[in-house]
C-alpha positions as CSV (number, residue, x, y, z in Angstrom):
1,M,-4.5,18.2,12.5
2,R,-3.7,19.5,9.0
3,V,-4.1,17.2,6.0
4,C,-3.0,17.6,2.4
5,W,-4.8,15.9,-0.4
6,L,-3.7,15.4,-4.0
7,V,-7.0,15.6,-6.0
8,S,-7.5,14.3,-9.6
9,K,-9.4,17.1,-11.3
10,D,-10.9,14.8,-13.9
11,G,-12.1,12.4,-11.2
12,R,-10.1,9.3,-12.2
13,H,-9.6,8.2,-8.6
14,Q,-10.1,9.2,-5.0
15,P,-7.9,11.9,-3.5
16,I,-4.5,10.7,-2.3
17,R,-3.3,11.9,1.1
18,L,0.2,13.4,1.1
19,A,1.9,13.1,4.5
20,H,4.1,15.9,5.9
21,L,7.6,15.8,4.3
22,V,7.1,12.3,2.9
23,C,8.1,11.7,-0.7
24,V,5.3,10.2,-2.8
25,M,5.8,9.0,-6.4
26,I,3.1,9.7,-8.9
27,G,3.0,8.3,-12.4
28,R,1.6,5.4,-14.5
29,S,0.1,3.0,-12.0
30,P,-3.2,1.3,-11.0
31,E,-3.6,3.8,-8.2
32,T,-3.7,6.8,-10.6
33,K,-5.3,4.9,-13.4
34,I,-2.8,6.5,-15.8
35,T,-1.9,4.0,-18.6
36,D,-0.2,6.4,-21.0
37,K,3.2,4.9,-21.9
38,K,4.6,8.4,-22.2
39,C,4.1,8.8,-18.5
40,S,6.9,7.2,-16.4
41,R,5.9,5.0,-13.4
42,H,7.9,7.5,-11.4
43,Q,6.9,10.6,-13.4
44,V,6.9,13.1,-10.5
45,Q,7.9,13.1,-6.8
46,L,5.7,15.1,-4.4
47,K,6.6,16.2,-0.9
48,A,4.0,18.2,1.1
49,D,5.2,20.8,3.5
50,Y,2.3,21.4,6.0
51,N,4.1,24.3,7.7
52,K,4.7,26.3,4.5
53,G,1.5,25.3,2.7
54,Y,2.8,23.9,-0.6
55,V,3.9,20.7,-2.2
56,L,7.4,20.5,-3.7
57,V,7.1,18.8,-7.2
58,K,10.2,17.2,-8.8
59,Q,10.0,15.8,-12.3
60,L,11.7,12.4,-12.6
61,G,10.3,11.2,-15.9
62,I,11.6,11.9,-19.4
63,N,8.6,13.7,-20.8
64,P,7.6,17.1,-19.4
65,S,5.3,17.6,-16.5
66,N,3.7,21.0,-16.0
67,V,3.0,23.2,-13.0
68,N,0.9,26.4,-13.3
69,S,1.5,26.5,-17.1
70,E,5.3,26.0,-16.7
71,D,6.9,23.0,-18.4
72,L,9.4,21.3,-16.1
73,K,12.7,19.7,-17.0
74,R,14.0,16.4,-15.6
75,D,15.1,16.8,-11.9
76,Q,13.7,20.3,-11.8
77,E,11.8,21.2,-8.6
78,V,9.0,23.7,-8.3
79,K,6.4,24.6,-5.6
80,L,2.8,23.6,-6.2
81,K,0.4,25.8,-4.2
82,P,-3.3,25.5,-3.6
83,G,-5.2,26.8,-6.6
84,Q,-2.4,25.8,-9.0
85,D,-2.6,22.8,-11.4
86,L,-0.2,20.0,-11.9
87,Y,-0.3,18.2,-15.2
88,V,1.5,14.9,-14.8
89,V,2.8,14.6,-18.4
90,N,2.3,16.4,-21.7
91,Q,-0.4,18.7,-20.4
92,L,-2.5,15.7,-19.4
93,Y,-3.9,14.2,-16.1
94,P,-4.5,17.4,-14.1
95,Y,-4.2,17.5,-10.3
96,T,-4.6,20.1,-7.7
97,I,-3.8,20.1,-4.0
98,R,-5.9,21.0,-1.0
99,F,-4.9,21.6,2.6
100,E,-7.6,20.9,5.1
101,E,-7.8,21.6,8.9
102,G,-9.4,19.2,11.3
103,T,-10.5,15.5,11.1
104,S,-14.0,15.5,12.4
105,D,-16.9,13.9,10.5
106,G,-18.2,17.4,9.9
107,D,-14.9,18.4,8.3
108,A,-15.0,15.2,6.3
109,L,-18.5,16.0,4.9
110,S,-17.3,19.5,4.0
111,L,-14.3,18.0,2.2
112,K,-16.7,15.7,0.3
113,R,-18.7,18.6,-1.1
114,T,-15.5,20.4,-2.1
115,Y,-14.2,17.4,-4.1
116,E,-17.6,17.1,-5.8
117,E,-17.3,20.7,-6.9
118,I,-13.8,20.1,-8.3
119,S,-14.9,17.2,-10.5
120,P,-16.0,18.2,-14.1
121,N,-18.5,15.3,-13.8
122,S,-19.9,16.4,-10.5
123,G,-23.4,16.6,-11.9
124,S,-23.3,13.0,-13.2
125,S,-24.4,10.2,-10.9
126,V,-22.3,7.7,-12.9
127,S,-19.1,9.6,-13.7
128,N,-18.7,10.9,-10.2
129,K,-18.1,7.4,-8.7
130,H,-14.4,8.1,-8.3
131,L,-15.0,11.0,-6.0
132,K,-16.7,11.1,-2.6
133,T,-20.4,10.8,-2.7
134,A,-23.2,10.9,-0.1
135,D,-22.8,7.1,0.2
136,S,-19.0,7.3,0.8
137,N,-17.6,6.8,4.3
138,P,-15.9,10.1,5.4
139,R,-13.5,8.1,7.6
140,Q,-11.8,6.9,4.4
141,Y,-10.2,10.3,4.0
142,H,-9.3,11.2,7.5
143,T,-7.3,9.9,10.5
144,F,-9.3,8.2,13.2
145,N,-10.6,10.1,16.2
146,S,-11.7,7.2,18.4
147,E,-10.9,3.6,19.2
148,S,-14.2,2.5,17.8
149,E,-13.3,4.1,14.4
150,A,-9.9,2.5,14.5
151,K,-11.5,-0.9,15.1
152,K,-13.8,-0.3,12.2
153,E,-10.8,0.4,10.0
154,K,-9.4,-3.0,10.9
155,T,-12.4,-4.4,9.0
156,K,-11.2,-2.5,6.0
157,D,-7.8,-4.0,6.1
158,G,-9.0,-7.5,6.6
159,C,-9.3,-7.9,10.4
160,K,-13.0,-8.5,10.0
161,A,-15.4,-10.9,11.6
162,E,-14.7,-14.6,10.8
163,N,-17.7,-15.5,8.7
164,S,-16.5,-16.9,5.4
165,S,-13.8,-19.2,4.2
166,D,-13.7,-18.2,0.6
167,S,-14.3,-14.5,0.7
168,V,-11.6,-12.9,-1.5
169,T,-13.6,-9.8,-2.4
170,P,-16.7,-8.2,-0.8
171,V,-20.0,-9.6,-2.0
172,N,-21.7,-6.3,-2.4
173,S,-20.5,-4.5,-5.6
174,S,-20.7,-1.0,-4.1
175,D,-18.7,-2.1,-1.1
176,A,-16.1,-3.6,-3.5
177,S,-15.9,-0.2,-5.3
178,G,-15.4,1.6,-2.0
179,R,-12.7,-0.8,-0.9
180,K,-10.8,-0.4,-4.2
181,D,-10.8,3.4,-3.9
182,F,-9.7,3.2,-0.3
183,Q,-6.9,0.8,-1.1
184,G,-5.5,3.4,-3.5
185,M,-4.9,5.6,-0.5
186,W,-3.8,3.2,2.2
187,S,-1.5,1.5,-0.3
188,Q,0.8,4.5,0.4
189,G,0.7,3.8,4.1
190,L,4.1,2.0,4.3
191,K,5.9,5.2,3.2
192,I,4.4,7.0,6.2
193,S,4.9,4.2,8.7
194,M,8.6,3.7,7.8
195,Q,9.3,7.3,8.7
196,D,7.6,7.0,12.1
197,P,10.1,6.4,14.9
198,K,7.4,4.6,17.0
199,M,7.0,2.0,14.3
200,Q,10.7,1.4,13.7
201,V,12.3,-1.7,15.1
202,Y,15.7,-1.3,13.4
203,K,17.2,1.0,10.8
204,D,20.5,1.6,9.1
205,D,21.6,3.7,6.1
206,K,19.9,1.2,3.6
207,V,16.8,-0.2,5.3
208,V,14.3,0.2,8.0
209,V,12.3,-2.5,9.8
210,I,8.8,-2.0,11.1
211,K,6.2,-4.2,12.7
212,D,3.4,-5.1,10.4
213,K,0.4,-3.1,11.5
214,Y,-1.9,-6.1,11.0
215,P,0.4,-9.0,11.8
216,K,-0.7,-12.4,10.4
217,A,1.4,-14.3,13.0
218,R,3.0,-13.8,16.5
219,F,6.0,-12.2,14.8
220,H,5.6,-10.3,11.6
221,W,8.1,-7.7,10.5
222,L,8.6,-5.8,7.3
223,V,12.0,-4.8,5.9
224,L,11.9,-1.8,3.7
225,P,14.6,0.0,1.7
226,W,15.0,3.7,2.1
227,E,15.4,3.8,-1.7
228,S,12.1,4.4,-3.5
229,I,11.2,1.0,-5.2
230,S,7.5,0.6,-5.8
231,N,7.4,-3.2,-6.3
232,L,9.2,-6.3,-7.6
233,K,8.4,-5.4,-11.2
234,V,10.9,-2.5,-11.2
235,V,13.7,-4.5,-9.4
236,R,16.8,-4.9,-11.6
237,R,20.2,-6.5,-11.3
238,D,21.8,-3.4,-9.7
239,H,19.4,-4.0,-6.8
240,S,21.0,-7.3,-5.9
241,T,23.2,-5.9,-3.2
242,L,20.2,-4.2,-1.6
243,L,18.1,-7.4,-1.7
244,Q,20.9,-9.3,-0.1
245,H,21.1,-6.7,2.7
246,M,17.4,-6.8,3.3
247,H,17.6,-10.6,3.6
248,Q,20.5,-10.4,6.0
249,V,18.6,-7.9,8.2
250,G,15.6,-10.3,8.1
251,Q,17.8,-13.2,9.2
252,K,19.2,-11.1,12.0
253,L,15.7,-10.4,13.3
254,V,15.0,-14.1,13.4
255,Q,18.2,-14.9,15.2
256,E,17.6,-12.3,17.9
257,C,14.0,-13.5,18.4
258,L,13.6,-15.2,21.8
259,D,11.2,-17.8,20.3
260,T,13.5,-18.9,17.5
261,D,14.0,-22.3,19.2
262,T,10.2,-23.1,19.0
263,L,9.0,-21.2,15.9
264,K,10.0,-21.4,12.3
265,F,10.2,-18.3,10.1
266,R,10.0,-17.5,6.4
267,L,11.4,-14.5,4.5
268,G,9.7,-13.5,1.3
269,Y,7.7,-11.2,-0.9
270,H,4.1,-11.2,-2.1
271,A,4.0,-11.6,-5.9
272,I,1.4,-8.8,-6.1
273,P,1.6,-6.7,-3.0
274,S,-1.3,-4.6,-1.8
275,M,1.0,-1.9,-0.4
276,S,3.2,0.4,-2.5
277,H,6.9,0.3,-1.8
278,I,8.8,-3.0,-1.9
279,H,8.9,-4.8,1.5
280,L,10.3,-8.1,2.7
281,H,8.1,-10.1,5.0
282,V,9.7,-11.8,8.0
283,I,7.0,-13.9,9.5
284,S,6.7,-16.7,12.0
285,Q,4.9,-19.8,10.9
286,D,2.5,-20.1,13.8
287,F,-0.1,-17.8,12.1
288,D,-1.5,-17.3,15.5
289,S,-3.0,-13.8,15.0
290,P,-6.5,-12.2,15.2
291,C,-5.7,-10.3,12.0
292,L,-5.5,-13.5,10.0
293,K,-9.2,-13.6,8.9
294,T,-9.6,-14.5,5.2
295,K,-8.6,-17.0,2.6
296,K,-6.7,-14.3,0.8
297,H,-4.6,-13.7,3.9
298,W,-3.8,-17.4,4.4
299,N,-3.1,-18.2,0.7
300,S,-0.9,-15.1,0.3
301,F,1.6,-16.7,2.7
302,N,1.0,-20.4,2.1
303,T,1.0,-20.8,-1.7
304,D,3.5,-19.9,-4.4
305,Y,2.0,-16.4,-4.2
306,F,4.6,-15.9,-1.4
307,L,8.0,-15.7,-3.2
308,E,10.9,-16.9,-1.0
309,S,13.5,-14.2,-0.5
310,E,16.4,-16.4,-1.6
311,D,14.5,-17.3,-4.8
312,V,13.9,-13.6,-5.6
313,M,17.6,-12.8,-5.1
314,K,18.6,-15.7,-7.3
315,M,16.2,-14.7,-10.0
316,V,17.5,-11.1,-10.0
317,E,21.1,-12.3,-10.2
318,Q,20.5,-14.7,-13.1
319,N,17.9,-12.8,-15.1
320,G,18.2,-9.2,-14.0
321,K,14.6,-9.0,-13.0
322,V,11.8,-10.7,-11.1
323,T,9.3,-12.7,-13.2
324,V,5.8,-13.4,-11.8
325,K,3.8,-16.1,-13.4
326,D,0.6,-15.2,-15.2
327,G,-2.6,-15.8,-13.3
328,I,-0.8,-16.0,-9.9
329,A,-3.6,-14.1,-8.3
330,E,-5.8,-17.2,-8.7
331,L,-3.7,-18.9,-6.0
332,L,-5.5,-16.7,-3.5
333,K,-8.7,-18.6,-4.2
334,L,-7.3,-22.1,-3.6
335,P,-8.8,-24.3,-0.8
336,L,-7.5,-23.8,2.7
337,M,-4.7,-26.2,3.4
338,C,-2.8,-26.6,6.6
339,H,0.8,-25.7,5.9
340,V,2.1,-28.3,8.3
341,C,0.1,-31.5,7.5
342,Q,-1.6,-30.4,4.3
343,Q,-5.1,-31.3,5.7
344,Q,-7.8,-29.3,4.0
345,Q,-10.1,-27.1,6.1
346,S,-13.5,-25.6,5.1
347,T,-13.4,-22.2,6.9
348,I,-10.8,-19.9,8.5
349,P,-12.2,-20.5,12.0
350,Q,-11.8,-24.3,11.4
351,L,-8.3,-23.8,10.1
352,K,-7.3,-21.7,13.1
353,Q,-8.7,-24.3,15.5
354,H,-6.8,-27.0,13.6
355,L,-3.5,-24.9,13.7
356,K,-3.6,-25.0,17.5
357,K,-2.6,-28.7,17.2
358,H,0.7,-27.6,15.7
359,L,1.5,-24.7,18.0
360,P,4.6,-25.1,20.2
């Protein structure tokens, strides 16, 4: 299987996988670690063509991007080939692309060495922390070859062993660094999943619905717009009609669910989503799922961190944007409280056992 990687030549972050014929926006963001205000959040659009062996680059931002020493103009498209350089804005933040064949561990290790050679800091044990090292897990950069590897990946996303009630981040600092780098890559996963017919539950000309890969309840769908909208921060008043349509599609899913008579549902957004590309959660309130494993999972759906869809629509209509309260991420650390009876529980296993009392 062929894989295309977007590689930061100055080692700011881990390589980003570019799926075949899927548009990916690159610009000022936590994923790229670019904070330059002259760089738009959607500075360039990248679309990898695995068959032709190049990436189509389209400039979207105001200030010039550069490919192979050629300054681009807004909406101009050029081909980026292996060996050529992309400068995201004003001759800064260089990237290159690499096409790799195969997904075995051996290939992964070869890829590791290649990326180390690309980094100007490859000789530094400190500066090279944003690239693959001998301690890195090669599976972070490749698709899985076995069921055992897929199961291990679930531990990355949160479907890990139930052993702690208040674990929001990994205890080990090196593990935390690895997870942060990995999240920069899998955060783009929704853009890939929404294009996969096997994942699609419903689609029309405005939105697509997919099942959450790691559902936190018996029924957990995601409603995503085809339009590229990274998160709630970029939503404006002219998105009102789209938000209303997303809400209506979510309501339709609930109405057509056979368990509607016994289960309650909520529609809403995470204040600070972990996945890039805006998505509306449609989730049943049983929370009966093996993938619900951490305090962060629970509190992201059962505190004000979860923004009701109707409240978001009202906010956009009245204020023209979505306002998220400062420090809202602290809500993820709150004690575990049953959403039905408000009884506090000490651990996730205890909470899940308690929830069985409320199941229909």
